[in-house]
C-alpha positions as CSV (number, residue, x, y, z in Angstrom):
1,M,78.2,149.8,65.7
2,D,74.5,150.5,65.6
3,V,72.6,152.0,68.5
4,T,71.1,148.7,69.7
5,Q,74.5,147.0,69.8
6,D,76.1,149.9,71.6
7,T,73.3,150.0,74.1
8,L,73.5,146.2,74.6
9,L,77.3,146.5,75.2
10,Q,76.8,149.2,77.9
11,V,74.0,147.2,79.6
12,E,76.1,144.0,79.6
13,N,78.9,145.9,81.2
14,I,76.6,147.1,84.0
15,Y,75.2,143.6,84.4
16,L,78.7,142.1,84.8
17,T,79.9,144.8,87.1
18,T,76.8,144.3,89.3
19,L,77.2,140.5,89.2
20,I,80.9,140.8,90.2
21,K,80.0,143.0,93.2
22,L,77.2,140.7,94.3
23,V,79.2,137.5,94.2
24,K,82.4,139.1,95.5
25,N,80.5,140.6,98.5
26,N,78.7,137.3,99.1
27,T,75.4,139.0,98.5
28,I,74.5,136.1,96.2
29,P,76.1,132.7,96.0
30,V,77.9,131.6,92.9
31,K,75.2,129.1,92.2
32,E,72.6,131.9,92.2
33,G,74.9,134.1,90.0
34,K,75.0,131.3,87.4
35,K,71.2,130.9,87.5
36,I,70.7,134.7,87.0
37,T,73.3,134.8,84.2
38,R,71.5,132.0,82.4
39,E,68.2,134.1,82.7
40,F,70.0,137.2,81.4
41,L,71.5,135.3,78.4
42,A,68.0,133.9,77.6
43,L,66.7,137.4,77.0
44,R,68.3,137.3,73.6
45,P,67.6,137.8,70.7
46,F,66.2,141.3,70.7
47,Q,64.0,142.4,67.9
48,D,64.4,146.1,68.5
49,M,64.8,148.7,71.2
50,A,61.2,148.2,72.4
51,D,61.8,144.5,72.8
52,M,65.0,145.1,74.6
53,R,63.2,147.5,77.0
54,A,60.5,145.1,77.8
55,K,62.9,142.2,78.4
56,F,65.2,144.3,80.6
57,K,62.3,145.7,82.5
58,A,60.9,142.2,83.3
59,F,64.4,141.0,84.2
60,T,65.1,143.8,86.6
61,D,61.6,143.6,88.1
62,E,62.5,140.0,89.1
63,H,66.1,140.8,90.0
64,T,66.0,144.3,91.5
65,E,69.7,144.2,92.4
66,F,70.3,144.7,88.6
67,L,68.1,147.8,88.4
68,P,71.2,149.9,87.4
69,M,71.3,147.9,84.2
70,Y,67.7,149.0,83.3
71,V,68.5,152.6,84.2
72,T,71.5,152.5,81.9
73,F,69.3,151.1,79.1
74,M,66.7,153.8,79.6
75,H,69.4,156.5,79.5
76,H,70.8,155.1,76.2
77,E,67.3,154.9,74.8
78,E,66.6,158.5,75.8
79,I,69.8,159.7,74.2
80,H,69.0,157.8,71.0
81,N,65.4,159.2,70.9
82,T,66.6,162.8,71.7
83,G,69.5,162.6,69.2
84,G,67.1,161.7,66.4
85,L,64.8,164.5,67.4
86,L,67.7,167.0,67.6
87,S,68.9,166.0,64.2
88,Q,65.4,166.4,62.7
89,M,65.0,169.8,64.3
90,K,68.4,170.9,63.2
91,D,67.7,169.9,59.5
92,L,64.4,171.7,59.6
93,I,65.7,174.9,61.1
94,S,68.7,175.0,58.7
95,N,66.1,174.9,55.9
96,K,64.2,177.8,57.6
97,K,61.3,175.5,58.5
98,I,61.1,176.8,62.1
99,D,57.4,176.1,62.6
100,E,57.8,172.5,61.5
101,A,60.8,172.1,63.8
102,L,58.9,173.4,66.8
103,A,55.9,171.3,65.9
104,L,58.0,168.2,66.6
105,V,58.2,169.1,70.3
106,A,55.0,171.1,70.8
107,P,52.3,169.5,72.8
108,K,49.6,168.0,70.6
109,K,46.3,169.8,70.5
110,Q,43.4,167.6,71.3
């Protein structure tokens, strides 16, 4: 499963968990839950992680009760970005290219 699909699966799980709690606790009526779910489903398709981020951000800006969904997405995106960076640094360091590895994370001189 690719990163985008794995992230989407996690976000959908948070969405559903939140929706269940909201409806079960009568925080939102079933009719509103259906409307919000249609909006959530309309976010698809996603072109890439950036598109997913923008759509989830807009959705949770409108439906703040689903903010945990966006936080989960951001967490997964950060893990993905950091994982790639760690992998690059590890490869460079194992090839004794320490300066190049550190240049990946060093602040850019202006």
